[in-house]
C-alpha positions in Angstrom: 0.2 0.2 -0.2 1.2 3.0 -1.4 2.1 5.6 1.7 -0.7 8.2 0.0 -3.7 5.7 -0.4 -7.2 6.9 0.7 -6.3 10.5 0.2 -9.2 12.3 -1.7 -8.1 15.1 -3.9 -11.3 16.6 -3.6 -10.5 17.1 0.6 -7.3 18.7 -1.3 -8.5 22.3 -0.8 -9.5 23.8 2.8 -12.9 24.7 1.5 -14.2 21.8 0.5 -12.5 20.1 4.0 -14.1 22.6 6.1 -17.0 22.2 4.5 -17.4 18.7 5.1 -16.0 18.7 8.7 -19.4 21.4 9.2 -21.2 19.0 7.8 -20.1 15.7 9.6 -21.3 17.7 13.2 -23.6 18.8 11.8 -27.2 17.3 10.6 -27.1 20.1 7.6 -25.7 23.6 7.4 -27.4 26.6 5.6 -26.0 29.2 3.0 -25.0 31.6 5.1 -23.5 29.7 8.6 -21.0 27.9 6.2 -20.0 31.6 4.9 -19.5 33.0 7.6 -17.8 30.0 9.4 -15.8 29.9 6.4 -15.3 32.9 6.0 -15.8 32.9 1.9 -17.3 34.9 -0.9 -20.4 34.2 -2.0 -19.5 33.2 -5.5 -15.7 30.9 -3.8 -18.3 28.6 -1.4 -21.1 27.8 -4.3 -18.4 26.7 -6.8 -16.8 24.3 -3.8 -20.7 23.2 -3.2 -21.5 22.7 -7.0 -18.0 20.3 -7.2 -18.7 17.9 -3.7 -22.4 17.9 -4.5 -20.8 16.3 -8.5 -19.0 14.1 -6.9 -21.8 13.2 -4.5 -20.7 13.9 -1.4 -22.9 16.4 -0.9 -26.9 17.1 -1.6 -28.0 20.8 -1.6 -31.9 21.2 -1.1 -33.4 25.0 -2.6 -36.3 26.4 -0.3 -38.2 30.0 0.8 -37.9 30.8 4.1 -40.7 33.0 3.5 -39.8 35.3 0.9 -36.4 34.5 1.6 -34.7 32.0 -0.9 -32.6 29.6 1.6 -30.1 26.6 0.9 -29.4 23.6 2.8 -26.1 21.0 2.5 -26.7 17.8 3.8 -23.0 15.6 3.1 -25.1 12.1 1.9 -23.2 8.5 2.9 -20.8 8.1 0.5 -19.5 11.6 1.3 -19.3 11.1 4.7 -17.9 7.0 4.1 -14.9 9.3 1.8 -14.2 12.0 4.4 -13.7 9.7 7.6 -11.0 7.7 4.9 -9.0 10.7 3.6 -8.9 11.0 7.4 -8.2 8.0 8.7 -5.4 8.3 6.2 -4.0 11.6 7.3 -3.8 10.0 10.6 -1.5 6.5 9.1 0.2 8.9 7.9 0.8 11.9 10.4 0.8 8.5 12.6 3.8 6.8 11.0 6.9 5.2 12.5 
């Protein structure tokens, strides 16, 4: 097995890593919450969530709260599995004797 087995290139960007980290410990998070926690621009967040959605790692649910649009994100089962595998691979790398 190679040293970098299990490292997922999709999580090599801090924003995507942050999105998944937040969604692993929360049932869901809306756009403004992610934007606030990650301190990113609208466009930057939208781009990274689109990438994760394309990989089927998150779902995006659009709705209205009153007359205001609300976009909510959730990690999928596949996304959670991929993220856990990625974190385990990093831990192995860090704790390599």
